[in-house]
C-alpha positions as CSV (number, residue, x, y, z in Angstrom):
1,M,95.8,118.6,75.4
2,D,95.4,121.3,78.1
3,R,98.3,122.3,80.3
4,R,97.2,120.3,83.4
5,A,96.9,117.1,81.4
6,F,100.3,117.9,79.8
7,I,101.9,118.3,83.2
8,T,100.5,115.0,84.4
9,T,101.8,113.2,81.3
10,S,105.2,114.9,81.6
11,L,105.5,114.0,85.3
12,I,104.5,110.4,84.6
13,G,107.1,110.4,81.9
14,L,109.7,111.7,84.3
15,A,108.8,108.9,86.8
16,A,109.1,106.3,84.1
17,A,112.4,107.6,82.9
18,S,113.9,107.6,86.4
19,A,112.6,104.0,86.8
20,T,114.2,102.6,83.6
21,G,117.1,104.9,82.9
22,V,120.4,105.4,84.5
23,A,122.0,108.8,84.4
24,T,125.5,108.9,83.1
25,V,128.1,111.4,84.1
26,P,131.0,112.2,81.8
27,A,134.3,111.0,83.0
28,M,136.6,113.8,84.2
29,A,140.2,114.0,83.4
30,Q,142.6,113.6,86.3
31,G,143.2,116.9,88.1
32,T,140.0,118.6,86.9
33,A,137.7,117.8,89.8
34,P,136.2,121.0,91.3
35,A,137.2,122.1,94.8
36,P,134.7,120.9,97.4
37,S,133.6,124.5,98.0
38,A,132.5,124.7,94.4
39,L,129.9,122.0,94.6
40,K,126.4,123.5,95.0
41,P,123.0,121.9,95.7
42,G,121.2,121.0,92.5
43,P,117.4,120.5,92.0
44,A,115.8,118.1,94.4
45,A,112.6,116.5,93.3
46,Q,111.3,112.9,93.2
47,V,108.5,112.1,90.8
48,Y,106.5,108.8,91.0
49,K,103.2,107.4,89.8
50,L,100.1,106.8,92.0
51,G,97.5,105.1,89.8
52,D,96.7,107.6,87.1
53,F,98.1,110.4,89.2
54,A,101.7,111.8,89.3
55,V,103.2,112.9,92.6
56,A,106.3,115.0,93.1
57,A,108.1,115.3,96.4
58,L,109.8,118.7,96.4
59,H,112.6,119.9,98.6
60,D,112.2,123.4,100.1
61,G,115.4,123.1,102.0
62,A,116.6,122.3,105.5
63,V,117.7,123.9,108.7
64,Q,119.9,122.7,111.5
65,F,120.0,124.1,115.1
66,P,121.1,123.0,118.6
67,T,118.8,120.5,120.2
68,P,116.6,122.5,122.6
69,P,116.5,121.4,126.3
70,N,113.4,119.3,127.0
71,F,113.0,118.6,123.2
72,I,111.2,115.3,124.1
73,R,108.9,116.2,127.0
74,N,108.6,112.8,128.5
75,L,112.3,112.0,128.4
76,S,115.2,113.6,130.2
77,D,117.8,115.2,128.0
78,A,120.1,112.3,128.6
79,E,117.4,109.9,127.6
80,T,116.7,112.0,124.5
81,A,120.4,111.9,123.6
82,A,120.4,108.1,123.9
83,T,117.3,107.9,121.7
84,F,119.0,109.9,119.0
85,A,122.2,107.8,119.3
86,A,120.1,104.6,119.0
87,V,119.2,105.5,115.4
88,G,122.6,107.0,114.5
89,L,121.7,110.7,114.8
90,P,123.8,113.3,116.6
91,S,122.2,114.3,119.9
92,D,123.5,117.9,120.0
93,K,121.7,119.2,116.9
94,L,118.4,118.9,115.1
95,S,118.1,118.7,111.4
96,L,114.7,119.5,109.8
97,T,113.9,119.1,106.1
98,F,110.9,120.6,104.5
99,T,109.1,118.6,101.8
100,P,106.0,120.0,100.1
101,M,104.3,117.8,97.6
102,V,102.5,118.2,94.3
103,V,99.8,115.9,93.0
104,S,98.8,116.1,89.4
105,T,95.5,114.4,88.8
106,G,95.0,115.4,85.1
107,K,92.2,117.7,86.3
108,N,93.9,119.5,89.2
109,L,97.4,120.4,90.0
110,V,97.5,120.5,93.8
111,L,100.3,121.7,96.0
112,F,100.4,120.5,99.6
113,D,102.1,123.0,101.9
114,T,104.4,125.7,100.7
115,G,107.7,125.9,102.6
116,F,109.2,129.3,103.4
117,A,109.7,131.4,100.2
118,D,112.0,134.2,101.3
119,N,110.6,134.3,104.8
120,G,113.0,131.8,106.5
121,S,116.5,130.5,106.6
122,P,118.7,131.1,103.5
123,T,119.0,127.3,103.4
124,A,115.2,127.0,102.7
125,G,112.9,128.6,100.2
126,R,113.8,126.4,97.2
127,L,110.2,125.2,96.3
128,I,109.8,127.4,93.3
129,A,113.1,126.3,91.8
130,N,112.3,122.7,92.4
131,L,108.8,123.1,90.8
132,A,110.6,124.5,87.8
133,A,112.8,121.4,87.7
134,V,109.8,119.2,87.1
135,G,108.2,121.6,84.6
136,I,105.7,123.4,86.8
137,K,105.3,127.2,87.0
138,P,103.7,128.8,90.0
139,E,100.7,129.9,87.9
140,D,100.1,126.3,86.9
141,I,99.0,125.4,90.5
142,D,95.2,125.6,90.8
143,T,94.9,124.5,94.4
144,V,97.1,125.0,97.4
145,V,96.1,122.7,100.3
146,I,97.5,123.6,103.7
147,S,97.9,120.9,106.5
148,H,98.3,123.5,109.3
149,F,99.3,127.0,110.0
150,H,102.9,126.8,111.2
151,G,105.2,129.1,109.2
152,D,107.2,126.4,107.5
153,H,103.9,125.3,105.8
154,I,102.3,128.6,105.0
155,N,105.0,131.2,104.5
156,G,105.6,130.1,100.9
157,L,102.2,131.4,100.0
158,R,103.3,135.0,100.2
159,N,106.8,136.5,100.0
160,K,108.3,139.3,102.1
161,A,107.1,141.9,99.7
162,G,103.5,140.7,100.1
163,T,103.1,139.1,96.7
164,L,101.1,135.9,96.4
165,L,103.4,133.3,94.8
166,F,100.6,131.0,93.4
167,P,98.4,133.7,91.8
168,K,95.9,131.5,90.2
169,A,95.5,129.0,93.0
170,E,92.6,128.5,95.3
171,I,93.8,128.2,98.9
172,A,92.1,125.4,100.8
173,V,92.6,125.1,104.6
174,P,91.2,122.9,107.4
175,E,88.2,124.6,109.1
176,P,89.4,123.7,112.7
177,E,92.8,125.2,112.0
178,W,91.3,128.4,110.6
179,A,88.9,128.6,113.5
180,Y,91.7,128.5,116.0
181,W,94.4,130.7,114.5
182,M,92.1,133.4,113.0
183,D,90.2,133.9,116.3
184,D,91.2,137.3,117.7
185,A,90.1,136.3,121.2
186,K,92.4,133.3,121.1
187,M,95.3,135.5,119.9
188,S,94.8,138.0,122.7
189,A,94.7,135.2,125.3
190,A,97.7,133.3,123.8
191,P,101.1,133.1,125.6
192,D,103.7,135.3,124.1
193,G,105.5,132.4,122.5
194,L,102.4,131.7,120.3
195,K,101.4,135.3,119.5
196,G,103.9,135.5,116.6
197,N,102.3,132.6,114.9
198,F,98.8,134.2,115.2
199,Q,100.2,137.4,113.7
200,N,101.9,135.5,110.9
201,C,98.7,133.8,109.9
202,R,97.1,137.3,109.5
203,R,100.1,138.4,107.4
204,V,99.7,135.4,105.1
205,F,96.0,135.1,104.8
206,G,94.6,138.5,105.8
207,A,94.2,140.1,102.5
208,E,92.8,136.9,101.0
209,A,90.7,135.8,103.9
210,A,87.4,136.0,102.1
211,K,88.7,133.8,99.2
212,V,90.1,131.0,101.4
213,R,88.1,127.8,101.2
214,R,87.7,126.0,104.5
215,F,87.0,122.2,104.5
216,G,86.1,119.8,107.3
217,W,87.7,116.5,108.2
218,G,86.4,113.6,106.1
219,K,85.6,115.9,103.2
220,E,87.0,115.6,99.6
221,V,89.2,118.6,99.0
222,V,89.6,118.0,95.3
223,P,88.6,114.7,93.5
224,G,90.9,112.0,94.8
225,V,92.1,113.9,97.9
226,T,90.3,113.5,101.3
227,A,91.0,115.4,104.5
228,V,91.9,113.1,107.5
229,Q,91.7,114.3,111.1
230,A,95.2,114.4,112.5
231,D,95.0,117.0,115.3
232,G,97.5,117.3,118.2
233,H,100.4,119.0,116.6
234,T,98.1,121.9,116.2
235,P,94.3,122.1,116.9
236,G,93.4,121.6,113.2
237,H,96.4,119.7,111.9
238,T,95.2,117.6,109.0
239,A,96.6,114.7,106.9
240,F,95.4,113.8,103.4
241,L,94.5,110.5,101.7
242,V,95.3,110.7,98.0
243,A,93.7,107.8,96.0
244,S,93.8,106.9,92.3
245,G,92.4,103.5,91.5
246,K,93.8,100.9,93.9
247,D,96.8,103.1,94.8
248,Q,96.8,105.3,97.9
249,L,99.2,107.8,99.5
250,M,98.8,109.4,102.9
251,Y,100.4,112.8,103.2
252,V,100.8,113.0,107.0
253,A,102.5,116.4,107.3
254,D,103.8,116.8,110.9
255,I,102.3,113.8,112.7
256,T,106.0,113.2,113.4
257,N,109.0,115.4,113.7
258,N,111.8,113.2,112.4
259,P,110.1,109.8,111.6
260,A,113.4,108.0,112.5
261,I,112.7,109.0,116.1
262,F,108.9,109.5,116.3
263,A,107.6,106.7,114.1
264,K,109.9,104.2,115.9
265,N,108.9,105.6,119.3
266,P,105.3,107.0,118.7
267,E,104.7,107.6,122.4
268,L,107.4,110.3,122.6
269,K,106.1,113.9,123.0
270,A,107.9,116.5,120.9
271,M,108.0,120.1,122.3
272,F,106.5,121.3,119.0
273,D,103.2,119.5,119.5
274,M,100.6,121.8,121.1
275,D,98.6,118.9,122.6
276,A,101.2,116.3,123.1
277,D,98.8,113.6,124.3
278,R,96.5,114.0,121.4
279,A,99.5,114.1,119.0
280,V,100.6,110.7,120.3
281,A,97.2,109.2,119.8
282,T,97.0,110.6,116.3
283,R,100.4,109.4,115.4
284,K,99.7,105.9,116.5
285,A,96.3,105.8,114.8
286,I,97.5,107.1,111.4
287,L,100.6,105.0,111.3
288,D,98.6,101.9,112.4
289,R,96.2,102.6,109.4
290,A,99.1,103.1,107.0
291,A,100.8,99.9,108.1
292,A,97.7,97.8,108.0
293,D,96.6,99.1,104.6
294,K,100.2,99.1,103.2
295,V,99.6,102.8,102.1
296,R,102.6,104.8,101.0
297,V,103.3,107.6,103.5
298,A,104.7,111.1,102.8
299,F,106.2,113.0,105.8
300,Y,107.1,116.7,105.8
301,H,110.2,116.5,108.0
302,G,111.8,113.2,107.0
303,A,115.1,112.9,105.2
304,F,114.4,113.9,101.6
305,P,112.4,112.6,99.6
306,S,110.6,111.8,102.9
307,N,108.2,109.1,101.7
308,G,107.9,105.3,101.9
309,F,106.2,102.6,103.9
310,V,105.7,101.9,107.6
311,T,105.5,98.5,109.2
312,K,104.7,97.5,112.8
313,A,107.8,96.9,115.0
314,G,107.1,96.2,118.6
315,N,105.3,99.2,120.1
316,G,106.3,101.4,117.2
317,F,106.9,101.4,113.5
318,D,109.8,101.0,111.1
319,F,109.9,103.5,108.2
320,T,111.4,102.1,105.0
321,P,112.0,104.8,102.4
322,A,110.5,104.1,99.0
323,F,113.0,103.4,96.1
324,W,113.1,106.1,93.5
325,Q,111.0,105.0,90.5
């Protein structure tokens, strides 16, 4: 059995074990409980089956920061606060999680987006550790698929020292995203607030540019994974339909910021979306499709493990997290 088949079998075994087994924790004697400050985050990975494939949702970490003014462009700040409160979220701060995903097909071991590595907050950059928790080494990954070129999705390809962290992987990116961010004329004409992202794309991809594979929307990226047009958040933002037999999963990346807000209210326009009107149309279309087809959906910025099912609810969608299998 080669290593990719072994990893698929192992991940499916992990999924089955978590479905049928209940972890037990030894009882502690009174007075021996650790101080609250001694409790540290453990590995965070959810493994589940998708037909003959195995999928792992992997936590790269999270950040929290004050809610920016005009965060939702088509609401006043007071209306934004009320929208947060309506779903039980504090209005004065934003919490963002980062959830890359691995799909093991038996033939390919595919990583979707990469988190930060050591290029971001100290509360992020946990992907490599959580890959290890499910038995995957960086050199096992044969394909890294990127949804779009924001730093929280591409920075984990290369650490601060310049080392590629997935040394044996082919990097596959959406052609429309590459065409925008790697265009020097667009970088020169970009507002100052965007220039840093153009420069970061060159830091991450520059030395490997000739080796990066670009794919179009509607094309199969690897067998069982098809690129789906999902622009608006960025010019080439892409979702991916993963299919094995009758089972399907849509990795939707950043079609929403927090799905608790933006799936329920898909007409809202987040400040992070470059073309807000197009982002709204994309969000509605993809969530409509997922709801109609009862396809499992994996978000990048939902509360970990950030996957489940959407159903129509009035003018929006309810998101129901999937139970751990």
